[in-house]
DOZARO-13211 format. One record per residue (C-alpha): z, y negated, x. Coordinates in steps of 0.25 Angstrom, whole numbers, padded with zeros to 4 digits, always signed. Layout:
BEGIN
ZYX ...
This chain:
BEGIN
+0001+0000-0001 +0003-0009+0012 -0010-0007+0017 -0016-0010+0003 -0011-0024+0005 -0013-0028+0017 -0029-0023+0015 -0029-0031+0004 -0024-0044+0010 -0034-0041+0022 -0044-0041+0012 -0039-0055+0004 -0038-0061+0017 -0051-0057+0022 -0057-0062+0008 -0049-0076+0009 -0056-0076+0023 -0070-0074+0018 -0070-0082+0005 -0064-0096+0014 -0077-0092+0023 -0086-0092+0013 -0081-0103+0006 -0083-0111+0021 -0096-0106+0022 -0100-0111+0008 -0095-0125+0010 -0102-0127+0022 -0114-0121+0018 -0114-0130+0006 -0112-0143+0016 -0125-0138+0024 -0133-0138+0009 -0126-0152+0008 -0132-0157+0021 -0147-0150+0018 -0147-0158+0004 -0145-0170+0013 -0153-0168+0023 -0167-0164+0013 -0163-0179+0004 -0164-0185+0018 -0178-0179+0022 -0181-0180+0008 -0178-0196+0010 -0186-0195+0023 -0198-0189+0019 -0198-0199+0006 -0198-0211+0017 -0210-0205+0026 -0217-0203+0014 -0218-0216+0008 -0220-0222+0022 -0231-0213+0025 -0236-0217+0011 -0236-0231+0016 -0245-0229+0028 -0253-0221+0021 -0255-0233+0013 -0255-0243+0024 -0267-0234+0031 -0276-0233+0017 -0274-0247+0017 -0276-0252+0029 -0291-0258+0027 -0287-0264+0015 -0285-0278+0015 -0276-0282+0005 -0265-0272+0012 -0267-0280+0026 -0266-0293+0020 -0253-0287+0013 -0247-0279+0025 -0250-0295+0034 -0241-0300+0023 -0231-0291+0023 -0228-0285+0037 -0237-0297+0044 -0232-0308+0036 -0246-0315+0035 -0251-0322+0023 -0265-0326+0022 -0270-0341+0022 -0269-0345+0010 -0256-0340+0007 -0244-0348+0004 -0231-0343+0010 -0216-0347+0005 -0206-0345+0015 -0192-0344+0006 -0179-0349+0011 -0167-0343+0007 
């Protein structure tokens, strides 16, 4: 009888240790999944931004010979104006 109680206690201790190990492993895997989801979100955002930049560059290449596009580019990026344009400077 004494031996049976001792074996039952050892089995219970082993099961508790195994249960603790499984819970810790599960928590670790959940953390890894969470980190992977965060990485996916970051990479998806980067892909969207790069796709938008590529689209803008494609439009610039397609319209490089269009006079109105070149004129808009000169106005926005270089600050140039046409000879008959009026320029207003607003001081705050």
